[in-house]
N, C-alpha and C positions, 0 to 999 in steps of 0.2 A: 729141290731134292734134299733128302734129308740124309744125316750121315747114317752110316751101317748101325742097327743095333746092337747091343751088348752081346745079344744072342749071337749074333752072326759073326760078331769079332772075338768068341770066346776060343776057337780054333785057333787062331794064328798063333804062331811061338811068342813067348814071352820078350824076344828081342823087339817086335813090333810095339808092344805096350810102352817099352823102354825109350823108343823111338820117338814114340806119339809125346811121352812125358820129357825129351828133352826138348821137341818142339816147342812145347809149350814154354819151357824155359828160355829158348831163343825168341818167341815173340816178347814174352815181359822182357829180356834184355833190351832186343829192340825197341820198344816202348819208351825203354828209358834214356835212348839215344834220339834227341830232337831232331837230327837230320833225318831219321828215317821213320819218325811215330807216325807220319802222315800217310805213310804205304798198310798199317795195321789197322784194321776194320774196327768199329767202336761197337759194340754190343750196345744195342738200343733198350733202354728200360722202361716201365709200364707198370700201371696201377698194381701195384704188388701186394699189397693189405688185403688178409681175407676176410676182415671186418666190415661190412656197411650195416652199421646200425640201424633199427628200425625207427620209424617215424617218430617225433616227439607225443608224447601221452600215450604210449605203449608199457603195460606192465612188464615187458621182457627188455631186454637188450637188442637182440636180433630178429624176433618176430613177433609180429603185428596181434596185440590182444583185441584189435579190433572195437576200439570204443568210438563208434561214430557219432555218439549223440548229440543232441542238440541242433540247433540254426544258427551261425555264425558266433559260432563257439570256436575260441581261439586259445592255442596251447602254445609257447615256446620252453626252450630250456639251450643247453650247453652239456654236452658230454664231452670229457677229457680220458684220454687214454694211450698207453706205451707199450708197445711191442718190444723184445730183445728177439732178436736175430731172423726177421721173417725173409731175407734172402739171406742165403748161403751157396757159396761151392762145398759139394760135399763128396765124400769120396762113396766108394761101393762099401765099405767096412763102417760106414756111419760117422767117419772123422769130419773134420770142417776142415780146409782150407783157407778158406777166407770168407768173413762175414761182411757181403757187399753191403746189407743194408743191416745194421749191427741195433743200433737202437733208431727208433722213430716214435715221434709222440706226436698226436694229434688235437686237435678242437673241432667239436660237431656243434658248432652252432646251429639251431634251426628251430621250424616253427611249422604247426599244423594251423588249416582252418575248416571246419566242417560246415558243411551248408545242408538242409532239408533232412536231418538225422538219416543222412543216407552218402553223402558223396564227403570225402576229405581232398582237399589240397595240400602239400607239404612242400618245403623245402629244406635244404641242409646244404652248408657250404663247408668243407671241410678245410681245416689250415694246419700244417705241419709247421710246427714250432718248436722242434729241435730233430736232427736227424745225422749219423755217422755210420760211419763203416769202413772197407779198403776195397781196392780193387782186386778183380778176379781174371782171369783168361779162361775162356770159356767158348763153345761153337756158339754161333750166330748167323741168324740169316733172314732175308728180310725178301718178299716180293719175288718169292719164288723160286729167288736163287739158291745155288747148294749150299750147308753151312759149312762154315769155315771158322778158324778159332780168332777170335776177338778179343775187346777187353770191357768188361762191365766194370764200371767205375762208381765208388760209392757216391751218395746223393750229395749233389755237387752246391745246394742250398738248403741252409739249416732251415729256414722259415719260407714258406712257400703254400700256395691254395693248392688244395685238390681240386678233382672234379666239383663243379656244382652240381647236386643233384636235386631234380624236380619230380613230384611223384603225385599221384592221384589215385585212389581207389574208389571202388562203390559198393557197397552193403548189396549182395545176392538175396542171403538168406539170415533169417533169425536177429537178435540184437543182443547187444553187450551185456553179459550175464547169463544168455542162455546156455544150454548144454552144447549147442553148435550154432556156428556164424559163419559165414562164408562170404567172402569178398575178391574182386577181381580190381586187379589196379596195374600199372606199369611206373618204372620210374626212367626218367630219363638222365643222362651225364653229359653236361655241357663240357667242353674238353678246356679246363682252365688250369687243371693240374700239368706239371712237369714231365714228360717221360725219364730225364735224366735226374729227376730228384725221385722217381720212382712213386709217385703222386696221382699220375694220371697216366693213360694211353698215347694222349696228341691228338686223339680222334674221338667224334662223339658214339656213345654208348646207348642202348635201349635195353631194359630189363623188365619184360614183363612177368608179372606173378600170379599168383591165386593163393588167397590165405584163407586158415579156418583157425578159430578159435571156439573155447566155450570154457564153462565155470559149472560143476558139480560139488556142492558144497564148498568144502575148503581147498579143494584139487581145483587148479586152474591149468590151461593147457594153450598153445598156439603153435601152428606148422604153418609152413610155406614152401612151396614150390615154385621155382620157374626158371627163366631162359636167360642167361646174360649173354646179351649179341653186339658181337666186337666188330669194328671194321679191320681190325688187324688179324692177320695170321701168318706168324712166324716162331720160329725157335726163340724161345724166351732164355734158356739155358741149358747145358748138357751135364752129365755126370759121367766121370772118367772119358769124356769126349764121345761119348755114344748116342744115341738117339734121346735129344734133350725134352722137355716139358715144351708146349707150345702155348701163345697167346692167341687164344681165337675162343671161337662160340662156348659157352658152358652151359652145363646143368645146376643150377643151385638150389638148396634145400636148407631149411632151418627147423628145429622142433627145441621147443621149449616146456618146461612142465614148473611148476610151484604151487606151494602152499599157503591160502590167504588165510593171513591171521590180523587179530588188532581190528576184527570190522573190514577187512580187507583194503585198511591203510598200510598192511606190511604183504607183501608177496614175497618170497625167497624159494630159490629152486636152480636146478641145471639147465645148461642150452646146449645144443649141438648144433653145429652148421657146418658147412663146407661146401663144394665145387668139384665139377669134373668137367675137364676140358675134352670136348670131343674129339683133340688130334693129338691128347695124350696118352701115349702107349707106356709109360711105366709110373704113372703116378706122382711124376716129378712136380708137375704143375698142379697138381689138383688136392688143393688142402684140405683138411680136416679139422674142426677146434673143439674143444668143450669150455665150458665156462660156468662156474656157479656165482650166482648173480643174488643181490637182494635189494630191494626199493622200499624207501619207507617213508611213510606221508607225515612231514611235520604239522601238517595244519590240512586244512579239505582240501586245497589247492597246492601248495608247496612239496614237493618231493626231492627227496635225495636217493640215489642210487651207486651201489659198490661192487663191481664183480672182480673177480681174479680168474683167468684162464691159460689153458696151454695147447698147442699143437697136437693132434693125438697122428699126425703123419710126417715126414720130414720132408714133406714140398715147399715148396716157394710158395710164402704167402702164408705160412701158418707157424707162428712164430712160437720159442723157446717156452716165453711165459708172455703173460699180459695182463697188466692189471687196466681197468677201466672207473672209472667216476663221473658222475652226475648231478646237475641239479636244475629241475624243469619246473613250472608253474603250469599247470593242469588244472582249468575251472573244474570246480564240484558237482555233481549230477545236474544237470540242468532242471528247473522246477516243471511239475507236470503242468500242462497247457491250461490257463484260465477259462472257465468258462465265457461265454458270448456275454460283453455288459456292453451295450451301446453308450447308453448316457452315462456310464462310469460312476454310477451310486451304489454298487456293493452289492445289487440285487441282479441277480442273471436276468438275462432276456427271457430265458425260457419261464420265469414265474414273475416277470413284472408287468403289471397291468398298463405301466407307462412308460413302455422300452427307451421311447425316445426324448423323455422329460428325467432330469435327475429328482431323487425323490428318496423316499424314507420306507425301512422294513416296515411290514402291518403285518400282524394276523390276519386280519381281510383280506383275501384274494383280491379283491376288485379296488382294493385302496395299495397293496402292496408295491413299493419303487414308484408311489405317486408322489408328487410334490404336496406336505402338509397344507391346510387351509391357510389363509394370510391372517397372520394376528399383528395388531397393533397395540403394543402394551402401554405406549404413552400415549394413544388416544389424541394424535396429531392428526389423523388419516392420510398418513403415511405407512402404507404396510412393513412390517418390520425386516420384511426380506429385500426392502430397498432403501431403508430406513437409516440411512448412516449414525444415527443418534435415537435407537431405538427409545431409549430410556428417557430422552429429552424431548419434552413438547418445543416442537420448531415448526419448520415451514418447509413447504415441496419446494423445489429445485430443479433447474436443468441441470445442474451438476451433479451426478449421482454422489460423488464424494461430500455435497452438503447438502443434500436432499436429506429433510426431516433435520435438520439441524438449525440452531437457530442463527438468523443472518450474521456474515462476517466479512464486510465489505474488502477489509484490506489482506484476509486470507490469514492473520496469524494465529488463530487457534483459541481468540480471546472475542464472545458473541460482545456486538456493537452496542448490545446494552449494557455492559461492563466495561466498553473498552475508550478510555480516555482519548485515545487517538484512533478513531476507526476510519480515519483516510490513510494511515500512514503502519504499515507493518511494525509490529513492536516484540513485547517480552510482558509475559505477566509479572506485576510489582505488586506486594501486600498494599502500597499507596494505591489511594483510588485515584488520584490526582496523575499518577505515573503507571497506572495499569493498561499494558496495550500500546505503550509509548516505547520507541527504541529506546534502548540502554544508553544511561548517561548518570553514572554511578555519582558523581562528585559534585552533580545539579549545576555546572558553569556555563552549559549552554553548549558544549560542545559534546556530540554525539563520542560515546567509548569509541566508535569505529573510526573515528577520526582524531579523537583525542590521544596525545603521544601521552599524556599524565592522566589514565581516566580517573585516579583515586586522588588527585589534587586538582583542586580548582584554577583556573586559568584563561586567561583570553585568547579569542581565537586570532591566529595570526594571518594577516591579509596576503601574506605569500601562501599559493597553492603547494609550494615545494618545500615548505618550512615543515622540519621535524619537531617542532616544540610548540605547533598549536594545541591549543587547551592546558598548558603549562603555564604555573607562575613562573613570573618574569624576575630570575634572579643574577645579579651580578656578586661572585664570591669575591672577587680582589678590590670591589669598591672604585671602579675606574669610572664607572657613568656608561660603561659597555655592557649589554645584557651577556651572560655566558654562552648564550646558542650564537653570538657572532663573535666572540672574542677569541682571537685564536691563542691566549696566554689568559685563560679564566683567573689562575690562581697568583699573577704578579701583573698589578696594577700597571697601565699602559697608558697610550694615547691613542687615537683615532687615526687609524691609516687605511681610508676606503678605497685606495688607489693598490694596495696588494693586501688583500684578503689573509696570507698567511703570516703578516705581521698586526694586522688591524688589532687593537686592546694591548699591543704586548710594548715592554717598555723598550729604551733606545736599543739596547743590544740583549742577545738571546740567545741560547745556546739550542739551535734547531736544527736538526736532521744533518748533523755531521758538522757542523759549521756555526762559526757565530755570527748570526743575524743582525746587521744593522737597519734601525728603522729610517736611518737620513744617512745620505751620502756622505762620505768627508768631501771637505770642497777645497780645492788646489787656485792658486792663482792661475790664469789664461795662460797654457804653454809652457808652464812651469812644475817642477816639482814640490813649490812651497806652499804649505798649509796655510790657507786662510785664518787668521785669528779672528774667532767667534764664538757668540756662547754655543751656539747649535754645533760646531765643530767638538766645542768643548764637552759638552753633552754628550757627544756620539762617542768619541775617542775616552772619556770619561767613561762612560758603561762598559765598554770593552776591557778598560782598566779595571773597574770593579769585579768583572766574570774572573779575570786571569788570578786578582789577588783572593779571588774567594774561592776560586776552583784549582787547590794546588794540583788536582791530580792531569790536569792538562799539562801535560809537558813541550808539545810540540805544535805550534801554531804557524800556519805557512801565510804570510800577507800577500795577497795577488793584487797585482795592479792591471787595469784593462782600460783600453779606451775605444773611441770610435772608427770608422775608418776614414775621417777626414785626415789626410796628411799623408806623407812618407810611411810606409810601415815599417821601417828600421827606424824611424825617428818616432813614430809611436811605441815601438816596444822598450827605447832607452825610456821616453818619459814617464810611461808604464812601471817600469823597475826602479827610477826614482822617486817615484809616488809612493811605492811601499816600502822605499828605504826610509823614506820621511816619517812614515806612520809607526816604522819600528824605532827609528829614533826617538821619536816623543813617547813612546813606551817605555822604551828603555830608560828614558829619562826619567820617568815617574817610578823607577824602582822595579821594572820587570828584568827579569834574567834576559842578557842578550840570548842564551845558550838555548830560550826556549820560543824562540822566535826566528822565522825565514822567511824569505821575500823571495819572489817571482813576479818578473815582470811578461806578461803573454801580448802586449799591444792590444790590436785589432783581430787577433786570432780566434780568441772565445766570446762573441756577440752572446749577450742574453736575446737580442731581438733583431730582426732585419733593420739594417741600416737604411731604411728607406723614409725615414722621418726624423724631424727634430726630436718628436717625443721618445722615438725606439734608439737615437742617438746618444738622447742624455740616460736613457736605462743603461747603455753599453757603459759609460763612462762611469766605472765605479772602482770601489776597493774591496775586495772579499776578505774573510779570515776560515781559513777551511783549517778546523783540529783535524792533525794528524793522527796525533795519540793521546789516550786522556783513560789513564788508570782501567777504569771497569766501563766506561763508555763514554760516547761523544755528544 
């Protein structure tokens, strides 16, 4: 049951109206009290915006210009619009109690696909990306219940989908550009929007439509009537608590006119659109709007659109003001269909004397479109049409890419008659002895593809993994070890095949943040006493020389290490003692004690598993770690 109409309510005393207003105030107060808020009914929102944009590719914002040309023609674009005060609680005097939906901005991305010059399918995905407003207390009802006061809240979400729209239209009469074109279609609304954000009904909707459009010189028009079938039928809102507008089935209409300028690339004109709810008794939910829009073609396919409009009624869904902007890609007019040409020779089948054979145009009807007689310019017996070398006397070959050419067994493009390496693919060369042979610029017998130094003669290395094959043998530091194997190519050293990282390095060298020694310091077995020998003197002397010549090295940590033979604690004491012995030796040679620290790690940091005599020998060692060195280690 609906609330009584305003006409029926006009006779009671003013006290009754006052009592009603007091009741609304009490309901609002009750809503503010959390203990009782659940007792107050909530008004249910719906898809309130009056704007339902035309499908992409139309020359207008709201009505269809029925450009259904082409087959497989695709158009897409996006509209962006903002409407101010689409839903408001209004008084009889036209004033506003509250703007329930004050601002609501939408994006309308969409696309169309045209088939058979007649059928168009389309979709749009509305997205509200900003909404605000205020709540209001007005009548509400649903499911056939009697209206009662309820709260309509502002949109609950700022970014939310609207109802996705799927459309289809079939051209019935005329064509785009004629004085009259007719089409019948429909639009289905998928309930992806949210009623509490005023972007959807919460139920599916269907909108069948009949469209008409046409052009007469510079004048263009489009009109559309349809039904908006909704599965809801309830009170939307009320005015002064009388009968409110209803959310239900509607009659819709759009009319647009415009002037075509700049050879049709610019269309400017007004549009009028609205809807009438069948259950609306006082026009509250039957909005009507007017809009002035312009559509501007930047290129044959790219189009910008802009418009501004306003509601002509104070109905729900008709905003005070609306702005809209669009960007679309609409393919230019499809080309006229080509005449059939089965052999694709450019001569239409209708006048082609040889429609199944690609040929050439000829003024003689009997030869028009037929292949020309075979020619053989080089006289080698291979017709030019199948001669891969029509100007070179050659030989017929089963390989079409070589037929009529001189033989080339290795396929390098150099005829065997001039190829010095006829069995091996090569490159052209001015030297007859190398023409057609693989490149070897330095003539060292190592082909450039395998030569690490293609411009310097050098021997081939036996090791396939060598990166110096074809390079000259060099020994920069003259220590008898080639640079490619020398870990210290700029410092004379001695061979150390067991440790490639020190092969060719002096007895001591700064490497990897440490002073690396080629030979280990030898101690008397089980003691920290350094064995007096030429080898020890050479090793420690090399370390001494580095410390003397590198003043930037300010802190060297001498580390002692043992294998796992014996007791761990004893091994640690032994390693500490040996590190201390090395420090005393260096201090005794003039190195400042403050530059040296010691640490004994015993068996805690092996270099290799202690599973063999050789590995245990590796683990018995002294290391010199550079802790600080001016700018580098």
